N, C-alpha and C positions, 0 to 999 in steps of 0.2 A: 348544366342543363339535366344531368341525372338526379342532382342534390334536391332540385326544383321538383321534378317528378316524386322523387319520394317522399319530400314533405307534405307534398298536394294530397297523396294517397293516406297519409299517416293523420294528417290533419281531417279528412272526410271520414275515415274510419273512427277516429276519435268523438267527433260529434255526432256520428250515427248512434254510438252506445251512450252517449251521455245526455242526461236529461234535467235542464234546471227544475227545481222545487217550485210549484206552483205557489204565488202569492196573488191574493185577493186586493184590488188596487184600484182606483179612479182610472188609473193610466193603463190603457188598451188599446187594441189595433181591433177594427170592425174586419169582417171578411173580405170588403172591398180593397182594403187596403194591403192587406195578404197576399190577395191575387194578384192585385198590379205589379207589387214589390216581386213578384216572382213570374211576370210574363217578360218578354223580349223587350229590349230598349231600342228606342229609335235614335239612330246615330249618323254621323258622316263623318270621316276619317280626312285628314289632311294628306297631300302627296308628298310625305317626307317619312314613309315606313321604312324600318330597318329590317333587312331579312332577307328569304329568299322567294318572295312573293312577286309575280310580274309586276314591273312599275305600273301605278295607277294614279289618275287623275284624282279620284276618289273611289271611297266604297261606303255606300248608304245603305241602312236598313230602316225602311218605312214600316212600321208596325203600330197602328193605331188600334185600340183596344174599344170594343161596345160590352158594355156591361146588360145582363140579363137576369134580371131578379123580382121579385114579387114585392119586396120593400127593404129598406136599408138594412134591417136588422137581420134580414133573412138568413138561416143555417146552408143554404143552398142558394150556388150563383151558377151562372154561364158568363163565359166570355168569347165573345165572337171575335176574330182576328182577323187580318187580310194583309198578312205578312210580303214584303217582297225586298228582295237583297239584290242591290245592282251596283257592278263594277264598271267604271270609264278606265278605260285603258290608255295609258300615255303613248299613243301610237299616232300615226298620222288620222287625221280627221277624229281623233279621241274616241274611236268605238265603244260600244256596249254588247260585250256577247251574252246572250243566254242568260236572262237574270232569273234568279230565283223566286218561285210562287209557292210561297207555304200557306195556302189558307188552312184555319183551324177553329176548332170550337171548343173549348175547355169548360169542365165541371169542379166546383169546389163545395167542398162539404166541411164545416166547422164543427168539431166534437169538442164535448167539454163545457165550462163554464165561460159565456160569452164575454164576461168582463174581468176576467182574469189576465195578467200578464203575458202568461205563458199558454200556447193554442197548440194544438196539433189538429192539422187541416188535412183530408185525403182528396186527391185532385185525379183528373182522368183526361185524356185529350184524344181526339183523334184528327188528324192532319193529312195533307197532300201535299207532296212536293215534287215538281216538274220545271222545267226549262222552257216550255213554250216552242219547242222544235219537234220536226217530224221526221228528221233526216235518219239516214241509217246510223246505228250507234257506232258501228266500226267503218272507218274510211277504206279506201282499196289497198292499204299500205298496212291491215290490220289492226292498226293504233285506234283509239278512241276518238272519235271525230268531234272534237271541242267546239265547232263553230256551228255546226247544225245536227248535229246528233241528237236522238230522242232521249231524255232523261226522267224517268217517273216513277213513283212508288207512294205509296199510301201506308200509314202507321198508326198505332197506339201507342201511347203511354200512360202509365199509371205510378202513382207514387205518393210520398208522405213530407208536410212541410210541417216542421216545428219552429216555432216562432218564440222567443225570449226576449227581454228587456234587462239591459245591463245596468242598475244604478250607481255603479262606479263610474263607467266610462259614458254614462248617459247617450245610451246607444241601442237600438233595436237589431236584434239579429235573426238572421232565417237558415235554416238547413235544410235543403230540399234533396231527397233521393227517389228515384224512379227508374222504371224499366221501361225500354223504348222496343216495341215489337213491331217489325216489318214482315207480315206473312207473305209467304213466298207467292202466294195468287195474288197478291197486291204489289208485286215488285214485277218489272220487266225480267224475261228470262235471262238477257245478256249480264244484267247487273248481277245475278247470284253468283256466288263464291268470291267476287271482287268487291261490293258493297256490303257493308254490315249490316244484319236485318236484326239482331240482338243486343242492346245495349245498356249498360247500367250507367245513369248519370248521378254524380254526385255536386250538390253546390252550398258553401257557405256564402252569404253576405251581410255585410254588418255595414249599417246607416247611423254615422255621427250627428246626433240632434243638437240643434242651436240653444235649447232650453228642455225642460223635461216635461211640458205641459205637450201630450200628443194631440191633443185636441187644436192647438194653435196651426194656421196655416201655413207653417213653416217648411220649406224644404231642408233637409239633411246637408250639412256643411260638406261633409265628405263621406265616399262609400267606398267600400272593400268588397269585391266579390272574386270566390276561387271555384274554379270547375273542373271536375274530372270527367272524363268518359273512359270507361272501358268496353271494347269489342268483342264480346263472348265466343260469337259464332265461328264457323270455317271458313277463313277468307286468305286469300294470298298464299296458301299453304303456310301461315305463320303458325310457330309454335303455341303452346297455351299460354306461355307467361312471355311470350314476344312483346317488348315496349312499344313496337311500333301500332299494339293494338290501343294504348294511351293515347286521348286527345286530352290536354290541360291547357287551363287559361287562367290569367290575373288581369285584373281590371281593377286600376284604380280611379275615381270621380272625385273632381273637386268643381263646388259649385260657390263660384264668388259672389258677393253682395250685390255688385253692380249688374249682375244680368239678372232677368226675370225668370225665363223657361229653359235655359239650357245652361253647362256648364262644360268642363273640360275633363277629357278623359286620356289615361295612357294604357294600353293593354298589352300583353303576352301573350304569343298563342304558340302552341306547338301541338300537330298532330295532323290528320288526314284532312284536306279542303273540304270546306262545308257547302262550296259553291256549285252546288248541282254537278253537271258532268264532269268537273274537276276534282272529283272527289280521290281518284286516284295519285294527287298529289300530295305529297307529305311537306307541310310547312312550317318555318320557323320565323315569328317576324315580331316586332315591336312597332307599334303604331299610336297615332295621336289623333284627336279630333274633337268634336262636338257632340253631345249625347243631351237627349230632352229627358230631364227627369218627372216622371209623371208621378212620382209617390209623394204625397204632401201629408205632411203629420199635423 
């Protein structure tokens, strides 16, 4: 576990300071593809996960993206997303407790030559995260009320996406680094000091293409995503370098030729639970499922 965490941090820092030499070529990604490749993927998991997550029938992330732009070759565009995460528990009547509602609007601005293989893109996002409940945050025993407790926060995210193309591997690579900020006035009082309001995200993703022509409407055969998040602010009396501050994920996706719009994925995740009011749980899990790959090259 610790080896994986250290390798993820080193990979993120290495990619942050490295910048491939720009080459002019007819093979390039427009801003729409860059944005969609860095939005949240829609998926549904199988009931065969491994780890300490409560037994589930499935977890589903429903994340449709609506593009806002003046024209196809615009340098500036917006993406409106109505994201919802749902967990159905393997209990009597298969209940669904407190879904995560994460509506958001993102803005992307492409800098440099549009027809270059390598791009830098600035992005910003404003988002809301809640669970649709209005009960007391704590129950009568002083524990977090997981069934009906109110969870709500709003946050901003700002960052940079570096896009590059590997001719040897015939793959497109993205490195995204961003800061997520939850102003105290935008967060419930009960969450302050236990829910992180300042986070540093780093994501490396690579898409293996079936052929070099990015203008063909083919989907990637496989893709890989490494994600890390470090929580900076004062929470739970953790020391500055406490590894509890680190969330890390590794996702491998495979799109077989016989499926049109979906593929299979396996994911390892370690860290704080991202499912709204369950955030106080530390989870380690390996899970499998189906994912909709919205990116077409």
